[in-house]
C-alpha positions as a printed Julia matrix, in Angstrom:
90×3 Matrix{Float64}:
 60.62  160.88  39.58
 57.31  162.66  39.12
 54.26  160.46  38.55
 53.26  159.99  34.8
 49.98  161.6   33.0
 48.05  159.2   31.31
 46.79  161.69  29.02
 49.81  162.7   27.99
 51.74  159.39  27.73
 48.59  157.88  26.29
 48.69  160.44  23.44
 52.33  159.66  22.92
 52.06  156.19  22.62
 49.1   156.26  20.32
 51.23  158.57  17.92
 54.18  156.49  18.05
 51.9   153.25  17.3
 50.01  154.71  14.06
 53.56  155.91  12.63
 54.61  152.44  13.23
 51.31  150.93  11.72
 51.43  152.98   8.33
 55.35  152.29   7.96
 54.81  148.64   8.41
 52.03  148.96   5.99
 53.88  150.89   3.69
 57.02  147.86   3.97
 54.57  145.53   2.63
 54.58  147.49  -0.86
 58.05  147.5   -1.4
 59.64  144.66  -3.23
 62.68  144.91  -1.2
 62.24  141.31   0.1
 61.53  137.58  -1.27
 58.27  136.67  -2.13
 57.88  134.47   1.16
 58.45  137.18   3.55
 56.11  139.48   1.52
 53.45  136.64   2.14
 54.5   136.55   5.53
 54.06  140.1    6.04
 50.81  140.51   5.09
 49.91  137.3    6.59
 50.93  138.78   9.85
 48.56  141.54   9.67
 45.53  139.58   9.21
 46.07  137.87  12.39
 44.36  141.28  13.57
 40.3   140.15  13.55
 38.68  141.36  10.17
 41.71  142.61   8.42
 42.16  141.94   4.89
 45.29  142.94   2.94
 45.0   145.79   2.05
 41.27  147.37   1.87
 40.05  150.8    3.15
 38.32  149.17   5.93
 40.95  146.88   6.85
 43.46  149.72   7.44
 41.03  152.06   8.86
 40.37  148.67  11.48
 43.84  148.41  11.92
 44.45  151.57  13.03
 41.5   151.24  15.57
 42.98  148.35  17.02
 46.6   150.25  16.85
 44.63  152.99  18.97
 43.39  150.69  21.5
 46.12  148.66  21.71
 48.34  151.91  22.63
 45.78  153.05  25.22
 45.93  149.88  26.91
 49.81  149.53  26.96
 49.9   153.34  28.21
 47.13  152.79  30.95
 48.99  149.55  32.49
 52.51  151.59  31.92
 51.34  154.37  33.82
 49.37  152.42  36.42
 52.7   150.29  37.05
 55.42  153.61  36.87
 53.36  155.02  39.15
 52.32  152.69  41.55
 56.19  151.97  42.2
 57.25  155.33  43.11
 57.91  155.39  46.61
 57.18  158.53  48.47
 60.17  160.24  50.73
 58.8   161.77  54.04
 61.33  164.69  55.56
């Protein structure tokens, strides 16, 4: 196996997390679930400091949170992957 590139993997994680974030925000507007489930969905997002449902500032703040979390995840994952590779000497 080859070593992973932090830059490539990190940006892929950011793209994936931002897509999921906006899909989840859209899910908060859908009325396909019960009132209690929608309330729980809104409350889940409000665990992020400074996030209130749904203001422009909060949406941007949430996107920043997901960006940072994606880079933290990518850094850890790439480090774990690359440090676990064993070189075979011939």
